[in-house]
N, C-alpha and C positions, 0 to 999 in steps of 0.2 A: 160617500162610501162607496165601495165598488159594489155591482149586485153578485149575488151569492155564485152565479154562474161563472163568475170571472176570477170568484178566488182561489188561491191553490190551494191544492187536495194535500192533506198530510196523512199519513200512515202514523196513528200512534201506538206502542205496543207496550204494556206496562207488564214489568217482572215482577213487580212486587217493592219491598224496600219500605224505609220510613215514612216516607209520602203517601204511603197505601195503607198505615198500621194503624189501628186503633185498639182500645183496651181490648185484652184477651179472657178476662174472667179467671185467670189464672195466675194474676200478676204481672206487669209490665205490657207491652204492645205487641200486637204480630200482626203480619199483613191481612187484609180482610178486603179494602176496596181494589176495585177493578178500574181498567182504562175507562170506561164510560162513566163512570162516577165522579172519576177525578176530572175529566174534562168537562162535566155537568156544572163541577164546582168553581169554574171560574171565569168570572165575570170578563165579557169583553174579547174570549175566544171565537166564538162564532163571528165575530168581525175579521178575522184575522185570516181564517181558513176554513175549507170543509174537511172534516175530521172523519175520519176512517181508526174508529177505536177498539182493541183486541187485547186480552190478556192473556196470553200465552203461559205465563207463569206467574205464581203469587208465594214467593219466597223471599227469604232473607239474602242480601245479595253474597253475603259469605258462602253461603250454598249453590251459588251458580255455577256452571261449569262450562269449559271451553264448548263442550256440544252442545250447550243450549246457547249459547252465543253465535256458532255456527247455525243453528235452527234460524235465528233470529236473523242473522245474516242474509240467509235465503228468502224468509219473508220479504223483508225489506228489498231484495234483489228482483222477487216476482213482481213485487209492487211497482217499482220503476221501470221495469219493462211493460208495465200498462199505465195506467193516468196518472198515478201517482209522483208529487214533485218533491217531495221531500218526507222526511222520515222524522219521529221524536221516540225517544227509548226511553223509558220511566225505570228508575231501578233505585235500590239503595247505594246509599255512599260510600259505601266500604269498599268495592270494589269494581268504581265508575272507571277510575284511569285505565282498567284492565278492559272491560267491556270496549269502552271507547278505542282504545289502540288495537285490539282484535277487529273490529269494525272498521278501521280507519286501514289496515292492513287487507281487509278482504274485498269493500267495496271501495273502487279507484273511481268512480263515474263523479260527474259533476255537481250529482242531486245531494243536497245537503242531509247529512245525517247528525241529530244532536242529541246525545245522552244528556237524561237531567234526573234530577233527585232533589231530596230535601234533607234538611239536617234537624228538623223538628217534625214533629207528627201532626196530622190534620189538627188533633184535639189538644193539642198543647198551646200555650200563647204564644202568639208571634209567628204561628205557623208559617213556613215559607214554600210551601209546594206551589199554592196557587200561583203565586207570584212568579215562583222558577218556571212553573210550566208555561205561563202565558210567555216569559220571555224567550223560551226555546222555542216555542212555534213560532215568533217574530222573526227569531234568527233562520229557523227551518224553512221557514214560506218568503225569506228573502233573497231578491236575486243577487245580491251582494256576498251571501254565503256559499255560492256555487264554487266548487275547486277547492275549495278549502278542507277536503277530507271530513272526517269526523270532528265533529264539536263537543263542547262540554260547557252548558251552559249553567250558572248558579251564582246566587248573590249579584244578579246582572252584569256579570263577567263573561266575556267568551274565549274559552282556551282553546287551543289546537290539541289532538288526542296525543301527538308524540312527548309533549311537554307537560300536561298537566298532573298534577298529585294532589288526594287528600294530604292537608298538612296538620288537621286538627280533630280532636275525637268531637267538639260539641259546636263550636263556632259557627253561624252562618257564613263567616268568611273562610270555610276552611280549606278551600281548593286556590292552590299557586300553580304558576308555571315558572319555576327557578330559572329555568335556561332562557326562556323567551319572553317573560312577561304574557299578560291575556293578549289575545287578537285585537279586543275591542271590547263596548259594552253596549246596552240598551239601555238608553235614557229617553224619556220622553215617548215610549210608546216607537222608537227609532233603533234599528241597527247601526252601531257607528262602529265603523272599522280601523284601526289605528297601520296596521299590516297584515301581509299575508304571508303564508307558508307556500314552500315550493311544494308541488307533487312529488310523492315519495318516487325513488328510482329504483326499484325492486321488481325483481321477475312478479308474473302475477300468480295468486296463490287461489287456488279453487276452494269454492265452498264446499260443494259437492267434495265425498272422496274418504269416508270413515273416520273415524275418533282419532285424536292427535295422539303420538306417543307420550309417555310420560317423562317430564324434566322436572327434576330437581333442583332447587332455590336454598344454597348454604351460605349465613352470613356470618363472616370472620369475626372472630373475639381474641380480645389479648389472652396470649398463651394458649390459643385453639391447637390440641394436637394433630387435627386432622384424621380423626377417625370416621367422621361423617363423610368425609370426602373420599375416604379408602372403599367405606362400604357401598358408595353409589351404587357401581356396578354390579353388585351380585343381589340389590334388590330389584333388578329389574327396570333401572332407569336408563330411558334411551341416551338422556345427556344431561348437562350438569351447568348450572350457573353458579359461580362463586361471587358474592358481594364482597369484594375485598377492602382493608382498610385503607383509607386516604384515596390516592390514585388508583387502588388496583392491588393491594398487596397483600402478602399472608404471610406467617413466621417463617422465617428459614427452614427449619427443619419440615416444614409441611410441603416446600415446593416440589421434592421429589415425588411425594405423593400424588401432587396434582399432575406431574407428568406422566406417572404411570396409568392415572386414571383418562389422560388425555389422548395416549395411546389406545384406548379401548372404545371410546366415547366421545363425542363434541364436549366441549368443555370452554365455557364463555366468561370471561371476566369484568365484572363490572364493578363500581363503586358503592359502597356503604354509605358515603356521604350526602347522596340525593341530587346534588348539583355540581355539574362539572362534568368532563368526560374522564373517563379509563384513559389514565396514559399508555404511551405504546414504547416510548422511547428516552426516556429522562432517567429512569432510576435503576442501576446495575446490580446492586446486591442479592443474595438468594432472598427469593420471593417477593422481590419488585416483580414491576410488569415486564420487563425485558428479560428477565430471567423466565418467568412464566411463558411466556409468548415463545420463547425458546424453545420451550419442552411442550410445545402444542396447543396452549390455551389461545384464544381470539380475544380481541378487545370489544365491548360493547358500545363505545363511543358513549354518547350521553344517554342511553339507553339505563335505567335504574333496573336493576335486579327482577321486581316482577313482570318489568314490559321486555326485557331479553329474553327471559322463560318463555312468553308467549310467541315471541317470534321464532325463537330456537324448534318450540312444538310445532309450528306450520311449516318450518323448512323441514323439519324429520317427514313430517305427515306427506309433505309435496315432494319428497325424495330428492332434495338439494346436496348436493356435492359440497366438499368443502371450499372449494374456491367461490360455488356460488353464494354459499353462508356468509364468508369473508366478506365479499363484495357486498353483500345487503346490509352487514354490520358497518361496513363503511359509509353508508347511506346518513347513518345517523352518527357519525363522528366528529 
């Protein structure tokens, strides 16, 4: 075993979530544990890396904000500018895919960033937090993980931030990467990669720079009359993401409303199906992707609505013009 002085240095940041939750006394569980307590509860972790543990937040992940994650990114960036070799972000699973995607957009260096959580609290039978945290640390400390962008590690699977999503409310195998599959797994204490992702071909996005503008996310259902889409500009939103049916479609009568809104603010068209790309040039009927793009909407490629929303928020924050945004979305096509 390597001596302590030769072990990688990992920054472990806990934001809360099920992995940190114990009985609240008022029914249910709530975030109570911090990063140091979580780290101390994992056998063998001290043999993987030297750990610097911090707890910037203690909230359920549905309460995290983009500004919270910008703060986390700044902390990680400062650590990487020093002697930190990798970072592990602990949080609730509800929004892991969004946190990971934000960090993937913001932190483009080679040092590994791994986001991890748990599906069962520490007091539940079969709690998965300690095993997930150990696997995440192994990945964050591994030279093989360098250059892969931000990763999500749960259930011993390694997922790329741009592909991963939560696909079940309770199973420990809840996370999937529909469009690419896991990049690898952790087995026998070893990081085993099957494939790698190419670096994101995007303009840089500064971590500093103020709050991100509000962007609405609307999912289309059968018979939708478009009134929520029409209301978006008047509600103070700076952009809109529409999760269209199928390959990115809306009811025919709604197409004109989409065009009117797209003339006022950026509108990005994703698919509600969760896998496969939003189309750009196949269907030509009213409300189809060709019709909507002709009216000013931009296709989100493989990005689902929540991730397209985050990219649009950061793009607006950075002041990107339409061609720059269009090129950035094309990186996910």
